[in-house]
N, C-alpha and C positions, 0 to 999 in steps of 0.2 A: 234554492230550495233542494231540499233533500229527497232522494226518488220515495215514490212512496211505498214500493214494494223492491227490499234490497236485493241485490243480483244473488243468484242462486250457485250455492258453492257447490261444487261434485262432493259424492260420500265417496272419505278414505279407501285405498282397492282393497279387496276381501283378503283376507292371507290366504296365501297358495296351500291349497296339500303337502303333506308331510309326503315326500319322496319314500317311498320302500324300501326298508332294510333288507327282505329278499331277496337270495338271487331268482334268475328268472330262470324257467323250464328249460329243460332244453328239449322236451319233450316235441314230437310233429306229427301231424296228420299221415298218415298213409298214403292216403295220395301225394302230400308232396314228397315222402322217403321214395314210391316209386318212380316220381317224374324224373328224383336226380338219378336213382340206379339208372332207367334207359335214358336220361343225358347222357352217363359216361358209359352205355353201350356205343351210343350215335356218335362220341369221342374216340371209344378204340376202333369202332370200323373205319372211321375216315384214316386214322392214323393208317392203319392196313393198308386200306385202296392207296394210300398217296406212296407209301413204302413199296406198294405193288407196280404204283406205277413211276416210281424212281427207278427200282430193278429191272423193267422192260427199257429205260432209257439207254444207245451204246453208251460203251466204254461204264458202265456201272462197278462190274466187278474188278476191275482197274481202281475205280474210285475208294470202293472199299477196301480192297487190299491196301492200299494208302492209308488209309485211315486208320487202319487196323495195323500197319506198319509205327506211325504215330504213336496208337498206345501201346506197345509192344514194351514189355519193362527194360530194365536196363540187364544186361546178358553177365554183365561183371569182367573181369580180366582173366583170361585164358591161364592154365596151369604154366602151360609151355612160353607166356610169354618172357622174352628176355626184360630181365631186372625186374620183375614184379615186385619182389620184398621193397625193393629201393620204393618203386610209384606210390606202391600201398603204403609206406614210411608217409608220402610226401602230403598222398592225398588226407592221411591223419591228421598231420603236423596244421594243414591247411583249414581245414576241418577244425582243429581245438583253435586255432588261433580268428578264425572266427566268431566259434562261440566266445573264447576270453572279450573280443573285442562287444561283443551285443551284450556280455557282462554288465563289461567296465560304459557303455553306453545308458544301462537300465539304473548300476550305480549312481550315476551322474545325473541323471532324470531324478532318482528318490531322493538326491542332495539337495536340487535346486527346489525340489517341491517344497523339502522339511523349511530351508531359506526363507523360503517365499509364505510358510505357513509361521516358521516366530517370528517373520517383518509383520503381518496381518496381526497379530492377534499380542502386540506389544504392548502394553499397557504403562502410560506415561509412570513415573515414579516422580510424589512430590514431597 
């Protein structure tokens, strides 16, 4: 015997509302704005306290001087250096050679890419 009442079929799902195409506003509440500014102030104060504490440690000046020496710019070659011109010419040749090698490698990559592209875009001729 067939059932007296057919089983209930759930209704089809409702269509999702379309997503807005407008860009989201960047306005914030003043509470949020001042909260962010307060957090920034707190962070800077914390960093200042940590720096002050670090400076009070023994050997801090020596560490700071070593750090500054590491960052020091290249002083170059003194004018009274013997064979300065030869040294400069050698450095220039080395730089030019490395540039040429880099350019050759770039060109090789371009060529390989071009070949790969041609292989993938080949159409069989019938």
